[in-house]
C-alpha angles and dihedrals in degrees: 000000000000118000117244095245093048111108118224116236120249113290119280113216125222134164093221132014120195117197110204127049100208126114094288096046094048092044090052091050092051093048091050092048090051091052095049122005089190095065112104106228132184124196116198120198125176094211124067117253118222114273093237131034087228091065124089111262124235126192134107095270094052103053131137093284126105130230126220108225116202121223088256090056091048088054091052091052089047089055090051091051093243104107097082089061095041089050090063088080107025136115114219119230103217100164135025115206117197120190142162117223112240094019129090095216119097141136142221130211111203126195092223093057089049091051095238135115092236140000092221142314140247116228126178111245093233091060094041089051093048093052093046093048092049090052091047092055090052093061111095094197095056120082114199115212102185125169086035133120131207105233096184142358126202122189112221135186091258100037139298133317117209133187110210130184136171115281099259095200090059094042092054087062100039111030106061092143096049124088120246089239091058093047092051096051109127128204130208118225129192123192140169092228132026117201118195112207098148099123141261095309097049109175090192092056089054091049089054092053098255117141135192129239105219128199111187114210091196086233136114130205126226112206120197145133115251134188124213134193093244129060114254093226091210093298121145113203127210109188123184121204136173089258097049142296127291133196132202115195122194117250136176101074092259139077088232094057119109102206123104136182108238125211106182119179121196138158113292090237091061097048101087094047092047094050090050092060120105119250091260093049096047091048089053090051091047089050090054092051098042106031130214105300088118094037117239122347107233107170140028128188132211113325123225127181141189137171119264124232141151106236124185127180113234093227122027092185147018130170106306092359134094129171120214142182121359089348087066103033129002112193137193105271101222096089092045093230104129106085093031092056091045091054092051088052089052091051092050092048092051090051093048091050092048089053091048091051091051089051091047093243123147111263090231096049109133092227090056093052092044088054089054092051092047088054091053104031096093092047092048094047093046094048097043093047092046091052093044099045096043089058095046096046097041096044095052126108092192113117097230091054092045089054090046094053091046088053088048092057090047089052090052089053097045105033119057091198092062093049091045090056091051090049093050091048091049092050093046092246102108095088129046108309116186118229088216091228091161093059105088097195089086135218117285 
């Protein structure tokens, strides 16, 4: 943090500043750069990026977990010219199998029936982060201010004014040869538009008076990699049980691989006891909940857990301010909607800003940002409600809801329109998906 008597340097001017260098923040920067290479963009990240794109990345967004990318997200990365590299280490989702434990009814969504090569893909976050960071470094109009922290933000009539200084906690570890005075030097930044993409616990959002509406599901998620005796064949499983939903996503970059990424939700009260089980015991419990579609589970990796909530920011935008990603809406992970929705938001924002630039409007003009939200409101509402209701209905032990979900599976079997909606939602195509016409790099 900067000392009180330390004078900030003269203001640096940018068109757009993005706070948060995770997957959403970097993706937004790349989409903006693709729309207008003349915009001057700054991306501020409190953690230090690796010095070389060839090095393994380390920061909270780019951990050992994997992300399920919908078909719509794959198309966005194709338009940005990144998919060919991402595809070097991806596992295709060719089928989605949805089932309800204790009930015969179930449904499958197959890529062939949808007329596509894949429904989505699973990419490990470490690889996704490396590709995104490499692309970010290649953009001449984006300045990366990593290992920096925003100390304060002031919203002005003509934009936002930020005070930024080096992240002192990181510098204490890394800058033994630098003087304290140099480490503490703050800079002042002015921009037309400030984008917050710094995660679900955004300190800057709190500083600006934004608050989060939280709905606690009274559930926790266990995240781990498991290995089964049968190959996954590119099938992603969504399994609903009376204790909560679970998902198994294919890994291993091949249909013949046997590894899957597990997202297992269970009541909060059962979490501690479940985590305390031995590998053999937890695999037996998982087998009971999931069944034998993948044969016998024979190995489980390191387990991580976190509480599950639906979190929504009370204001997604103000004049010269827009909130993105988990900072705007944090969803239950079982349907794999979070990052995919956030990327569609990023696409819509980039389009709205391009239109504003063509009409010679300020990028932070409230009407411009309202136009963006109008473009995305239906998609956001649809996706948030889908994620929320699917958890509530399929986690319930109440008889009316059990009957309702059984009727839902029957509807999926009997009515093509219902199954088509589920397929479009799964592929990230149910809401408004931009065709990215303004990005001239083309879709592969």
